[in-house]
Phi, psi and omega in degrees: 000136180293144180290344178262015186296327184267354180284153180302141178265171178300323182293341181269355178274131181289125182227004185279183180287155177297333179299332181288338181242015183300317183294326180284315182290326183286345183267063177268143181281140180261139185277001180265355184253097182200169172210135174261122181250123181267091185276058183289139175234356183235016182294339176292343179270309187266347178263125184303309179205154178291134181301336178093156184293330182292319182280342178254013176058048173086359178243186176264168186291333179291321176293321179294322176296323178296317182290328184265004176279099188274341178217139177217179182226135167274116193287153169258188178201158182212169179242140165278128189257152171238150185253145174234117182243129175100355175297323173234132187304123176078007183243132172255121183251154177237140180225149178288140180244321182208135177270128181255141178244120182289159178295154178261130179248127177236145177237135182239146162282131178277130178274161183292338177275356177059033179292319181299312180294323180297315181294313181295319181292320177296321179298313182287327179292323179294327180300321182221072185279158173280128187269350180238192176302129186295335180263003180285135179296333181262023181295150178218162180242163178209134183285142175273168181290137182296336179297341184267345184230351177281131189238190177233135176231141177244140170242119184246130179252128177226177184233177183297326184267007182294327186248025177294148184277333183288125179279343181280337181275153177288134180237138176282133175279177182264156174235137188224149176244132177247121180262120187263136178055055182266146179205151184282135179247335186208116174255112187287158178289154180237124184275131173239138184200157173290155181129206180293130183285144175225160178290128179290130182233146175233141180244137182232138175252134183242145170253152181205165182281318184189171173226153175244154180233151173219114184256138173055047185264153175280141186237032184294336181253018181242165179293149182286139175266134175264141174272175180295339179266006178079013180278131179236166179281096185285352178285341179281139176274162184302329181294324179285346178283345179279135179302155186300313183298322180294322178294320179297320179295319179294318179296320179295317180295321178296318179295322181292320179294321179295323178293324180291327180290326180278000000 
């Protein structure tokens, strides 16, 4: 067998017109189409009180955080390596030992009602609260259990054609990252100064145990994602817009009422 048998051949080199690959090259993903979803399930524990509909302009604080999250990151990952020397004479081999997950960095526009800062500050304060009078010279802190403040956050990437109304056209599905046991580790300082005004922004760094991914998934049983322009997937019917768990509870309640009547 020739030693060049596995190398690329002339026939495998692309030599055709650009028109033949126009559809593939033109379908590049844009970094402005995304949404961060704060899938909190323990905010009733670490958040002192709900900011209220008036301060969130008729929505809840999690939706407002999603809308004001101006920068996010699609995470990478790496391995801690271990070396094996001498398994094969004269060869040094490397093997994976531990998978590392980098911190997640999010940037928010601060709203005039300071809802974003209130939520983040309450979250971080609950992790390590002061157990005595806050103005007491002998005050001390104590960490709470991580089961009470570690949450879940999703980052979903979609494209311009994801929410098109025409069923005959090809539509790109969504891809999502789920961050498990996430919690804030660093809330950066925000500079305020006289001069030309700018939108106040805050950056937060999060630590988490791991993340899961789901690419090109069907979302018929999930809540509809809104884009910054208010475009939604109109092909979904209202019943499919209800989260799965909520539908299961409604079905269970309906079944229970029917049994009681009989």
